[in-house]
C-alpha positions in Angstrom: -2.8 11.1 -5.2 0.5 9.2 -6.3 2.8 8.4 -3.4 5.7 10.5 -4.7 3.3 13.6 -5.1 1.9 13.0 -1.7 5.4 12.9 -0.1 6.6 16.0 -1.9 3.5 17.8 -0.8 4.1 16.9 2.7 7.7 17.9 2.5 6.9 21.4 0.9 4.4 22.0 3.8 7.2 21.3 6.3 9.7 23.6 4.8 8.5 27.0 6.1 8.3 25.3 9.6 12.2 24.7 10.0 15.2 23.9 7.9 16.3 21.6 10.8 15.6 18.0 10.0 17.2 14.7 11.4 19.7 12.5 9.7 18.3 9.2 9.2 21.7 7.5 8.6 25.4 8.2 8.8 27.8 6.7 6.3 31.6 6.6 6.0 33.3 6.0 2.8 36.9 5.8 1.6 36.5 5.3 -2.2 34.5 7.1 -4.8 32.9 3.8 -6.0 31.2 3.7 -2.7 28.8 6.4 -3.8 26.1 4.6 -5.6 22.5 4.8 -5.0 22.0 1.1 -4.8 24.7 0.6 -2.1 23.6 3.7 0.0 19.9 2.8 -0.3 20.5 -0.8 0.6 22.4 0.2 3.7 20.0 3.0 5.0 16.5 2.3 3.4 15.6 0.2 6.6 15.9 3.2 8.8 13.5 5.4 6.5 9.8 5.4 7.4 7.4 5.9 4.5 3.7 5.4 5.0 2.6 2.1 3.4 6.2 1.3 2.2 7.1 -1.2 4.7 7.2 -4.1 2.2 8.4 -2.0 -0.7 11.7 -3.2 -2.4 14.9 -1.6 -2.9 13.9 -1.0 -6.6 10.9 1.0 -5.5 13.1 3.3 -3.4 15.6 3.7 -6.3 12.6 4.6 -8.7 11.3 7.1 -6.3 14.6 8.6 -5.5 15.1 9.1 -9.4 11.8 10.7 -9.7 12.5 13.2 -6.9 15.9 14.2 -8.5 14.3 14.9 -11.9 11.6 17.0 -10.0 14.2 19.0 -8.1 16.1 19.5 -11.5 13.0 20.8 -13.2 12.1 23.3 -10.3 15.8 24.6 -10.4 15.9 24.9 -14.4 12.9 27.3 -14.0 14.9 29.5 -11.9 18.3 29.4 -13.0 19.6 30.4 -16.5 23.3 29.3 -16.2 24.2 25.9 -17.7 26.9 25.0 -15.3 28.9 26.2 -12.1 32.0 25.4 -10.4 32.6 25.3 -6.7 36.1 26.0 -5.5 37.5 25.3 -2.1 40.8 25.1 -0.4 41.3 23.0 2.6 44.3 24.0 4.8 46.8 21.2 5.2 44.8 18.9 2.8 44.4 20.0 -0.8 43.3 22.8 -3.0 41.0 21.7 -5.7 38.3 23.0 -8.0 35.2 20.7 -8.5 32.5 21.2 -11.2 29.0 20.7 -9.6 27.1 18.0 -11.7 23.9 19.9 -11.7 23.0 21.4 -15.1 21.6 24.0 -14.6 22.8 24.8 -11.0 22.9 27.6 -8.4 26.3 28.5 -7.0 26.9 28.8 -3.5 30.0 30.2 -1.9 28.9 30.0 1.9 28.7 26.6 3.5 25.6 27.6 5.5 23.8 28.4 2.3 24.8 25.1 0.7 23.7 22.9 3.6 20.4 24.8 3.9 19.9 24.2 0.3 20.3 20.5 0.8 18.3 20.7 4.1 15.3 22.2 2.6 12.9 19.4 1.3 12.8 20.8 -2.5 16.0 22.7 -2.2 18.2 23.6 -5.2 21.0 21.2 -4.1 20.5 17.6 -3.3 23.9 17.0 -2.0 27.1 18.9 -0.7 30.7 17.9 0.1 32.5 20.1 2.7 35.9 20.1 4.1 36.9 19.1 7.9 36.4 22.5 9.3 33.8 22.6 11.8 34.3 26.3 12.5 34.4 27.4 8.9 32.4 25.1 6.5 34.2 25.0 3.1 32.3 23.8 0.0 34.2 21.2 -2.0 31.3 20.5 -4.4 27.6 20.1 -4.7 24.6 19.8 -7.1 21.1 18.7 -7.6 21.9 15.7 -9.5 21.6 11.9 -8.3 24.1 10.0 -6.0 25.9 8.7 -9.1 26.8 12.1 -10.0 28.6 12.6 -6.6 31.4 10.2 -7.7 33.7 12.8 -9.4 34.3 14.7 -6.0 36.1 12.0 -4.0 37.7 10.6 -7.3 39.2 13.9 -8.2 40.3 14.5 -4.6 41.9 11.2 -3.4 43.9 13.0 -0.7 40.8 14.7 0.9 38.8 13.9 4.0 35.3 15.3 3.4 31.9 15.3 4.9 28.6 15.1 3.1 25.0 16.0 3.5 22.9 14.1 1.2 19.0 14.3 0.7 17.7 10.9 -0.4 14.5 12.4 -2.0 11.8 10.4 -0.3 10.1 10.8 3.0 12.2 13.0 5.5 15.4 11.2 4.6 18.9 12.7 5.1 22.3 11.1 5.2 25.5 12.2 6.8 28.6 10.7 4.8 32.2 10.6 6.0 34.4 10.3 2.7 38.3 9.4 3.0 40.3 9.5 -0.3 42.3 6.5 -1.0 45.6 8.5 -0.8 44.8 9.9 2.8 47.8 9.3 5.0 47.2 7.3 8.1 48.1 10.6 10.2 45.8 12.6 8.3 43.0 9.9 8.4 43.3 9.8 12.2 43.8 13.7 12.6 40.8 14.7 10.4 38.8 11.7 10.8 38.6 12.8 14.5 36.9 15.9 13.5 33.9 13.6 12.5 31.9 14.3 15.6 32.3 18.0 15.4 31.2 18.1 11.9 28.2 16.1 12.7 27.5 18.7 15.4 27.9 21.4 12.9 25.7 19.8 10.4 23.3 19.1 13.3 22.2 22.7 13.0 20.4 21.5 9.9 19.9 17.7 10.8 20.8 15.5 13.7 22.3 12.1 13.0 20.5 9.0 14.6 22.3 6.2 12.8 26.0 5.7 11.9 27.1 3.4 9.1 30.5 3.0 7.7 31.8 1.5 4.4 35.3 1.2 3.0 34.6 0.3 -0.5 35.0 3.1 -3.1 32.6 1.5 -5.6 29.7 1.7 -3.2 29.5 5.5 -3.3 27.1 5.5 -6.3 
């Protein structure tokens, strides 16, 4: 059985057991350009465990990730008839913005817990979701089933936002927590909202728990 199919089979078998899986990495970004698959995989791939893949290159991980994204899109297209959706959210004291989810077709979520569950599931309808800094009430900023590169619009269109991301990398049991801060976030807001990171990790820990924390300050690396 091909490596990707074997891993997908294993993930499907684990979905019914629990939607709570561990983060394998935590990444902080401040510029939309930081959202790039190459950058993220280069930073976190060493923390992922894939049977027989100890000596595999970054290119191998990128190829497997791309295959998994297409697989999820295919599954989603069989269930959803709409060709696009828009997720809107207002974050008190920060901004109010509408973000178009990159997935076409895609499923629309209004509840943060539903969106997080969709990403936490091995083959859930969303691959990533941005939420605002509200540990008591998770507000969706944007999300979709596309690749990491398609996430760039969210931080680019919301430069004054502090957001938190749950990302399913697509191979093995890999999940990432990303702390994204826009370029126009003031020093005061950066400190005040950034201080919510532990609470947000704890909140998302209901679906996954972070074991590694990484930080990046380059916008171009979010792709």
